[in-house]
C-alpha positions, 0 to 999 in steps of 0.5 A: 535557564540554569546550566545543566551541569549546575542542576541538583537532582531535585531541580532536575526532577522538577524540570523533567516533569515540566518538560514532559508536560510541555512537550506532551502539550505541544504534541497534542496541539500539533498531532491532535488539534492541528494547531501548533503553538511552538515553532519547530526550533522551540520544540527541538530546544525543549527535547534537546534539553530533556535529553541532556538532563536525562543523560546527566541524571539517568535514574530520573528518567520518567515513564512518560519521558518524551525520549521514550517516544523515539524507539529503544533497543531491538527486541528479540520477540514480543511477550504475550499479554492476557486481556483482562476483558476480551477484545471481541470482534463485531458481527458484519452486515452488508445492507441497510435491510440487515441493519434494520433487522439488527435494530429490530432484534435489539428492540425485541431483546429489550421488549420495547418499540421506542426508538433507541439512540445509536452512535454511528462511527466510521470503521477505521481500517487499521490495527486494534490496540489496547493502552493501559493507564495506572494512576494516569500514567501509560504503562502497557500497550497490546495488540488485539491478538486472538481477542484473549491474548495479545502482543506487548507493543508498549515501546512501539505504541509510545512512538505514536505522538497522538497517544497521551502518556499522562492523563489528568483526572482519570480513573485509577485503572483505565484501559483505552482501546482503539485503532492504529492506522496510517494516513493515505498521505503518509502511506503514499510517501512511505511507498514512494520512499521505499520504491526509490530505495528499492525496497518492497512496498506495502499493498495498502495503509492497513498492511503498512500500519500493522507491519510498522506497529509490530516491528521488533525494533521500535526505532523503525516504528518511530520512523514511520508516521502512525496515527490512532483513534480511540473508541472504546474501553476495556478494564476500568476501576470506576466508569464515569460515563453513562453513554458512548457519546459521554465516553467520547467527551471524556476521551477528548478531555484526556487528549485522545483523538476521536473520529470527527465523523462520529455522530449520534443517531436517533432513528433508523433513517438517521443511521442510513443517512450517516452510512450514505454520507460516509460512503459519499465522503469516503474518498476525501477522508485522509484515512481508510475506512471499510464500513460504519459501526453502530453502537447502542449509545446507552451503557445501561442498555449495552449491559442489558443486551450483553454478548453472544459467544464472540460478539456484542448484541449492542453493536454491529459493523455495516461494511462497504462493498469491497469491489467498488468505491466512490472517489473524485478525479483530481486531474487527467494526464497523458502517459506516454508508454514505451511503444509511444501509446498515449494513454490517459490516466486519471489522478484520483483522491486515494481510496481503498478498493478491495484492500488496495489503495487506488490513486490512479486509474487508466482511462484507456483511450480518447474514445473511452473518455468521450463515451463515458463523458469523463471530466476533471472534478467528476465523482466516479465509481471505480473498481479493480478490473479482474481484481487488479487494474483500477478502472472507472465504471461510471460518472456520477453526473449529479455531482459534477461541479459547475463549469467542468469542461470536456477533456480535449485529447492532445494531438501532440506528444506532451513529452517531446512535442512530436505529432501523435497520430491515430491509425484508422484501425486503432483506438490508440494515438501514438507519438511519432518521436520514437526513441528520441521521445524521452518518455518512451526511452524511460518507459522502455528501461522501466519495462526492462528492469521490471519484475518479469524482465531483469527484475533488478532491485534498487532500480525503481522508476524514479531512479531510472527517470533521474538517471536518464535526465542526468545522462547516466542511463540512456538505453537498457545496455547502459545499465550493465556498464554503469559500474565501469563508468562510475569508477572511470572506465568505458565512459560514455556520458560523463567526465573521464574521472567517473560518475561517482554515484556515491557522492549524489544526494540520497546515495552512499557507498553502501547503496551504490555497492548494493545497486552494482551487486543487484545488476551483476546478479542479473548478467545471466538471464533466462530466454523468456525473461530476456525476450520480455525485457526487450519491450517488443510491442504485443509481447508480454510474459506469456508470449515470451514464454511461448517464443522461448519454448518454440525457438529454444535459443535467442540467436535462432529467434533473432535470425528468423526475425532479421530474415523476416521469417514469420512462418514459424511464428504464425504457426505457434498457437496464440501468435497472429499475423499482427503480432508477428509483424510487430516482432519483425519491425522491432528487429528492423530498427537499427537502434534496437539492434545496437542495444541488443548487440551491446547487451550481448557483450555484457550478459549471457542469455540462457538457452531454454530448457523445458523443465515443466513437470506434467506429472505434478499434483497441480499440472493442468490446474489453474491457481491464484495467489493472494496475500503476502507469502512468507517463504517465497516471493509472489514471482517465485511462487508463480514460477514454481507453479508454472514449472509444475505445469499449472496455469497462474491466473490473476483473478478468481473465477469458476475455472480456478482450482486452487487459491493460495492464501498468504497473510492479509488476503483480500477479496480474492479469498472471499470470492473463493469461499463464495464459489466453493474453491479450495483454499490452501495456506502457503504451508499447505501449497508447499506440502502439496508440491513437495 
């Protein structure tokens, strides 16, 4: 191979053409066919040579250059692109009877009683895109937008390696449309990384895909793993296919990925079978689907049927029920909580339920497992209880694998080996190891820094677990001495010259500084948050607020607990004898008192001042927040509403007064519309409370 410094311009042009073709071929084999033929080293050598030639001959950089897939400079905004042919939406149906009505309507319009072929296609839960090719070269990418005008995402779309940049034997003008999505695996890995870095995680793969594709900096898009499926066309200079099935064959020839579960149906029974099959395998698919699309296969019939105002007459979307889904239990494991409770958790094949990806579900306790006869390998129906907590509704015993055995609940703590006992009047089995049990100590610290507690950004579950096992953090009080110990002062668990976190893998000077800044920002905390953060059994955020309102000062509350004065506690509406006893027992534990006293030397607990405005427009109202808010976090919005006398609920019911809807709102908004509850945008909510 000729040295790059010796290449002529003509030779460089020829080699860049060859490299673009070879790298595109390798990308297709790897990303579309899962059949790579180049080693990573050989692939990297091709890309490296391409980059070096382009550096020497910048005027010869091709529009389909591999270097254009890795992102470019930051944009100031997206320009608008008018669609030559509108990107219309589809009508929705929710039952097989409605599908049959749709098919009867198609036959009536065509004045035929004969069976009509339909393509059945999984409805990918992602973001619609349009890719325009001129003379076989990709020249422009756009989002769907409002259907008539989208945003220019050309640079971002190029970063998706499944998108061909050059087509052979394609029409002179060809606009391919499809869906960009993020696989469940890539979504879970991205959220795990973001959680470790203390960043905000995504609710579901669709939000992650949409947020990634619409980055102003394509380099961020390139860092995230996006995928796509192609399924239709827009403008085309010469249509060379006669049916939807024929079109998919052309897409595959050109190198576009199409869904392997697309199937041609010749009757209503086959359509129903395709829907039921996708419902059954939905949980095992590597990507999210939220229904099935049926399209008249014949293009000639599509043209005869035409369009309604906003939707085609020849296609319909059959949506899955949003509240429930089928999935498979991969494993049952025991989670030890901060109070020692052994909670069984089912690890599931990830599945989208009501707009949220669900990979785990609580099994509550050993009685629940026995009552429902839940076993590893079972196919189960899951739903999100109160639209929040995933739970298993029922087991499909007809799908139970041969040899699946009953789950035996452990009587020994899986974390520390101590006995796990179950009191006569309790359904929960608890570890007797106390804070010598690492799981309880770790969970206690995770609870301490959680959103309703100290809410310390950058201290995610994984970091706390790592720091605990490395001896860096053993109790919540150690968080506030971390900076001193890092530089060598007040050393409790490490060598005298300091911890030097910045030298740890995955850390650096800036990330350590950010962590310390986040910790120091929480050295003053409200009384309700502090009480909640202590992790007293049965004391949640609502109870902590009740205690703060009635005691006003932490030292007053602590004195009563140390003196076992429970009369004032039990007099508070909402606090019973069992809860009062748990609080007193918490303050009898010397280890807890030691942590509290150490904390009080590092932080300041603010006295409670009731600033609630009982004359506000939302005082006494029940409010539910859904979707992503842009001008404030969910916690800020919740606190603001409560300060104005409102009650914030987690789910929509007939007792809800307002639903505040952010972007990407899910089933809560739909339920609010169904119940006739008033829905406000974030802007309308802010105007109402201002």
